[in-house]
N, C-alpha and C positions, 0 to 999 in steps of 0.2 A: 887319554888326550882328547878324544872326541867329546867326551862328557864335559870336560873343562871348556872346550871351545863353544859348545852349545850353551853352557851356563853364561859364558862371557857375551855371546850374542844376545841371549835373553836379557841380560843385565843392561847391555847397551841400548836395546830396544826400549825397555821400560824406563831407563834413566833418561833417555832423550825425550820421550813422551812427557815424563814428569817435569824435567827442566824447562821444556818449552811451554807446556800448557799451564803450569802452575807458578812459574817464576818469570821466564823471559817475556811472554806475551802480556801478562798483567803489568809488568814493569814498563813495557812500551807504552801502553795506554795511560799509565800514570805519569810518564816522564816526557813524552813527546808533545809538541804544542797543539796538535789537533788529532781527533780520532781518525780522520782520513789518512794522515801520514802514518799513524800507528797501525792502522788496518792494512795499508799497503806493505809495510815492512813485515807485519805478522803473516800476511799471505805468502810472501816469499819464504819465510821460515817454515810455515806449515807445508809448503811444497817440498822443501828440503827434508823435512821430517817424514813425509810420505815415502821418499826414496830411501831414507834410512830404515824405515819400517819394512819396506819390501826387501831390501838387501839383507837385513837381519832375518827376516822370514825365510828367504831362500836358503840362507846358510843353515838355519835351524832345520829346514826340511831335508837338506842334504845330510846333515849330521845325525838326525834322528831317524831317517828313513830305514836304515839297515836293521836296527833292532825291531822296528814295527813290522817290516816286511817279513822278517824271519819268524814272526809270531812269538818272540821271546818276551815281549812286554806289552800288555794291553794298556798300561798307563801311558806308554809312549804314543799309542794311537790317539788317545784322548788329547795328549799334548799337541800332536800334529793337527788335530781338528781346531784347537785353540789358535795355533799359528796361522792356519789357513783363514780362519774367521778374522783374525787381526789384519792379515794382509788384504782381505776383501774389504774390510772397513777402511783401510788406508786408501784403497783405490776408489771407493765410493765417496770418501771425503774429497779427494783430489779431483775426480772427474764428474761428480754429480753435484755435491754441495758447493764446493769452492767457486765454480763458474757463476752460480746464482748469487753467491755472496759478493763476488767481485762486481757483478752487474747491478748489485743492490736490488735484485728482483725478489720481491717478497722477502725482504731481509730478515724479518723476525722468524719466519718459518724456516728458512734455510740455515740461518745462524743457529737456531735451536736444534735442527736436525744434525748439523755438522758437529755441534758441541756434544750431543748425545752419542753420535758415532765415535767421536774422539774418546769420550769417557768409557764406552764399551771396549774400544781398542786398548785403552789403558788397562782395563780390567783383564783383557785377554793376555796382554804382555805380563801383567803382574802374576796371573795364574801360571803362565809358562815359566816364569822365573821361580816362582814358589815350588812348582813341581820339579824343576831342575835342581834346586838346592835341597829338596827333601826327598831324595830318591831312596827307595827301600833297598 
């Protein structure tokens, strides 16, 4: 049961990142009348995504901590490191990059940094999901 819950949490995390970053936000910018309006809505969505990432991460840490702490599975320790890295990236996006983007402070730099951090978080979530669905 714990394994299934961890897989569901990983799928939710990766799926939300994928849906938001590759479908919802590009659609906002293509559909809304101005980039300013689209950016404002996207910022709210990215904030919600940060909280989803953190919630999924905490759930994964709780569910996977037991096997890692007992030393039964070194693969789980690596998975936990990926979860922590993804959570850290979510926090960095929300509290480091996003305020600069909202303030339009050196927008190209901070938007690029935020995008790169989002992409790496997406890769972390994908790796966690992959590892959860391909357990030995």
